[in-house]
N, C-alpha and C positions, 0 to 999 in steps of 0.2 A: 973622801966624803962618803956617807952611808946612803945607799939608795933604799928608800922606804919600802919599795916593792909595790906601793899603790900608784895607780895611773888615774888621771882625771880628765874630764871633757874640758873643765874650766878650773883654773887656779886663781883666786882673787887674793891679792896682797894688800892688806889694810882693812881692818875690820871697824872702822868708824861707820858713820851713817851711810856713806856712799858705797863702801865695799859690802856692808851688811845687806843694803838694799839690792846690790848687784847679785850677791849670792842668793838672796831670796828669789830674785828673778830667774836666774839660771837653774836653780834646783826645782823651782816650780814648773819649768819646762822639761823636767826629767833628765837634766844633764848632771852627771857625776861632778860635784862641786867640792873644792877644798878652799876653805876660808882661813887665811893666816894673819895673826896679829902680833906685832913685835912686843907689846906689853900685855899686861892682864886685860882681859875683856872688860869693857866699860871703865877704862882707866880715865883719869882726869888730866892727861898730859898733852891732849890734842885740841880737837875742835868740835868734838861730838858729845861732850859731857854737859852737865848743868841741868837747870830746872825749866828753862822756857826759851823758845825761839819764836819769832814772829812769822806768820805767814800772811802774805798780801799780794794782790794781783797788780797793784799800782807801780808800774815800772816806767821810767822815762824811755827805755829801750823796749820797743814794742815786740821784740822777739822773745822776751821772757814771759810775758802774760799767758800766751798759750801753754807754756810749760807748767805754770803755776796752776792754771785751770785744770789741766790733766792731773796734776798732783793732788789736788783736793779729792778727785774721784779714787785715785790709787791709795791715798792715805785711808779713806773710808773702806775700801775694798780689803786692805790689810787688817784694819780694825775688825771688820766682820769675821775674818778668818781667825784672829787670835782670841776675840772675845772681850776685849777692853779698849777703852779710848786713849789715844795719845793727842788727838786734835780737839781743841776747844774753841767753839765759834765765837767770833766778835766782829764788829764792824772795823774798818780801817779809815783813819784819818790822816791825811797828808796835809801839811801847812807850810807856808813860806811867804815872803813878800809877793804882792800881786803881780810884779813884773819878773819874778824868778823863772829863768829859762827851764829849769829842771821840772818845776811844777807844770809849766806850760807843756812840756813834753809829755808828762804823765797824763795830762788831760787828753792830748792827742792820741797817746797809746790806747787809752780807754775808749776813745771813739773808734779807732781802728779796730780794736778787738771786741767791740760791742759789749763792753763792761759799763753798766749803768753807774752814774756818778752824780753827785750834787756838788755844786760850788757855792760857798757860803762867805759872807763878809763877817765882820766882827760881831755885829748884832745878832745875825742869824746863828753864828757859832754859840753865842752866849745863851740864846734861846734853845738850841739844840741840845746843849750839854748842861743846862740849868747852872751856868756860871762856873763849872768845873774846869773848863778850858777856856782861857782868854788868849786872844791874839791882838797885836798891835792894830791900829786903825788901818794901816796900809798893807795888812796881810790878808790872805784868804785861806780858807780850808777846803779841802776836797774829800768827800765821804763817799765810801763804797761799802757794800755789804760783804765784800770778799777780804776779810781779815782773819785774825784768830792767832791762837797760841798752840804750839807744838811742844810736848814734853820730850826733850831730846834723849836723855839716857834711857827713858822707857821706850822711846821709839827705836833705838839701836837694839835694845834687848828684844823688842818685838820682831824685827826683821831677822835677828840671829836665831830666835826661837822658831820662827816660821821655816827658815832655811833648814834647821836641824830636823824639823818635823818632816820636811820634804826630802830628807836623806843626805843632806850636806854634812861634811866633816869640818868640825871647827877646831882650830888649834891656836892657843895663845902662848905668848912668850916664845914666838918663833920669828926672830928678826931675819928678814930676808936680805942677804948681802949681795945677790946677783941673779940674773936671769940669762940663761944661755940657750942658744938655738941648737936643737938636735939636727945635726946636718946628715944623719943616716936615715931616719924615718920622718923628720918633720916634728913639728911641735916644739916645746921648750922645756928646759930644765930649771926649775926654781930652787936655789940654793940658800940654806939658812945658816946663821951664825954658829949654830951648834953641830953643824956638819951634816944635816939631813938634806937629802935631795928628792924632789918630787917632779914627776913628768906630767905635763898637761898638753892637751892639744892647743889650748889658748890660754893667755894670761892677761888679767885685768889688774892694772896698778892704780890704787886709790889710797895713797899714804899721806894726804894732807900736806902738812908743813914740811914733810920729809921728801916731797916729790922731786924737787930740783936735784937733791943729792942722789936719789936712787936712779932717777932717769938718766942722769949724767954718768952714772956708774954702768948702767945696763946698756945704753945706747949711745953714750957720747954726745947727747943732745943737751944743749944749755937752755933750760927753760927760765924765762924771767919771772919766776914765782918767788916773792919775798914774804917770809913769815913775819907776822906782827904779833906781838903780845898785847892783849886788850883787857880792859877791866869792865865788868858788869856791876853796876851799883843799884842797890836797893835803898829806898828812902821811905821814911815813916810817914804815914797818913795820920793827920792829927785825929785825937779822939772824937768820935761821933760822926766822922765823915767817911769811915772805912767802907761802908756799903756802897757809896756812890762810885767807888773806884774798882769794885770787884768784878772779876770775870762772871759772865752769865747775865749781867745786867745790860745797860746800854753804854758802857764805858768802852772806847775802842782801843785797839792797838794803834800806834801813831808813829809817824816820821815827821821831823821837822828839818826842812832843807836849808842849806846855807853852811857857814863855817862857825862852829862846828855842826856836822850832821848829827842830830839827836834823835834817838828812837826809844820806844818803850812799849810796856804791855800792861794790862790791867793787873790788879792784885789777884794772884793765884797761888803761887808756890809758898809764899810766906804771908799768913794773914796779917792784914795792917800795914804791909809794905808794898810799894810799887816800884817796878823796875824802870829806871830812866838812865840811859848810857849814851856815850859817844861812840859813833861808828868810826873806828880808827884805833891807832895804837902806835907802838914802838917797834922798829925792826929788831928781830932777835934770831939767834941760832937755836932751833928746837932742841938741840942736844946740850945746849949751855945757856939756859934761860936766866934772865934777872929775877924772875918771880916778883915783879913790882918795879917802881912804886905805882905805876898806873898813869892814866890820863890826868891832866890838870883838872882840878875840881871847880875852879872858879867859874868857867863858862857854864858848867852844868848847874851850879848853885843859882846863877843869875837867871838861867832859863827856867828852872823850877819855880823861882820866885815870881817870875813874871807870867807864867802860864796857868798856875794852879791856885791863884787867888789866896795864896797864904795857907791853904789847908793841907799842903804837903810840906813838911819841915825840910827846909833847904839848908839847914846848918851843916849837913854832912851826911853821907850814906851810913846806914847802921849795919849793912853787910855788903861784902863785895866777893866777886869770884873772877879768877883769871882764866883767859881762854886764848886761842890763837886763831888768827886769820892767816889765809894763804892768798896774798895779793898778786894779781897780775897788773901790768901797767894800765890796762883799760878796764880793770875790774870785771872782765868777761871770763867765763870758764875756759878751761882747756879740756876738751873732749875729742879725742883723735886716736888714730893708730899711731904707734911709735915709728913705724916705717923702718928704713935702712934694711939691714939683714933680717929683721923680724917681720917685715912686710905688714900683714894684718893679723899676725899671731899674738901681738902684744898690743893692748888698748890702754890709754892713759886717761884718767879722770882726775883733774886737779885744779888748783887755782880758783877756788870757789869764792874767794875774796869777801868772806863775811856775809854773804847773802844766798848761799846755796842750800842751806839745810832744808828749807821749805820745799825745794824741788827735788829732794833726794829720792822719792819714789820714781820720778820720771827720769832722773839721771841714771838710776839703777836699771830701769827698763831700756834706756838708750844704750848703755854700756854693755848690757847683755845682747841687745840687738847686734851691735857692732862686732862683739866677740863671736857670736853664733852664726850671723848671716852676712856679715861684712858691710851692712848698711843699717841706718836707723830709720824705722818705719815712721812716715809722717812728720819728720822734724828736719828743718834746714840747719846744718851744722857749720856753715861757713863762717859764722862769727866766732866759733870755738876751735878752729883749726890751729895747729902749731905754726904752720907756715905764715900766719899773719904777722908774726914777729919778725920774719925775715923780710917781709915787704915794708914793714914799718915797725921799728923798735918799740914804739908806744902802743902798738897794737890798733884795734878798731878806732876809727875817728868817731867822736861824739858830737853831734851838732849843737847840743845844749850846754857844752862846756866852753 
């Protein structure tokens, strides 16, 4: 294998949103940073592409809300550095049957984290949203001001551009096949499929749906991260009603708890279309994907017909996009040192389970902290440790499930 001759303080493997955010953080701290991507930059084969992601502070697990609140500040800070917006503000609406345990946990989490919220019955919801969102008689809605939409591909590009401006080296089409410990002087060697080798003091692995494969190869650790292929659906708003569902007004990002768990965003990326999709998908091999056919549409059609008073066409989506989730059994992140022979020299960030994008600025900050200082400032990481799966294969227990 060919040694490139270049040496780095930090080598980040994987240039999706988490790796790009990490490279931005490390390069901002004057660390010589190399960011490697196995495909083209801004490719559509992982979990960081597309037109929109929801950001919300309403979580049944109270340990996510502080991470989201910090991320709001970090998104805006990065925007101020780059000079354009990737975050678009909206309120957030969560809805479910009044006795739903998840929604009750969301309310308790809001209380614990001092997030202001309003609980509304059907009539209050009708008044709040002028009849645009209807819920059954025995449902309630929870509204907070902490919602919004992130433009994902634009956000990845933003962090990569800022990292480059900070002196980072970015290389795409560089598939990493292994990471080896340098037993002579410490640090690690990162080896690519084309035969190049790079030396770094520390390495951060953020490879999304490929995490299980690479981590097993590198450290022999079996991480229970299952890639899923999911489908994002866009539905047509009927003529004359488009303005009522557009971003920038009073229409919220939203989540509907239950089976299926449905989420959506105001009309933004495609005028006249609203994104409504199911949180979930089908297990897949990221290197041999089925590329469809997607989630069943019947539950979505029924939900749209019942919630949007007939002003969103429920006949079928007019546009779809495929994406991947990297699911852990408890749907909590994996943020930890790889350990073993690597000790604290290799840090892993993965298993973001379809809800991590919004927190990518703070995840990048945490991964940079771990790599550079050996600890994360101001964050309790016990819920994200690899060892939790040794104690319980299902991971963290959730009282609301």
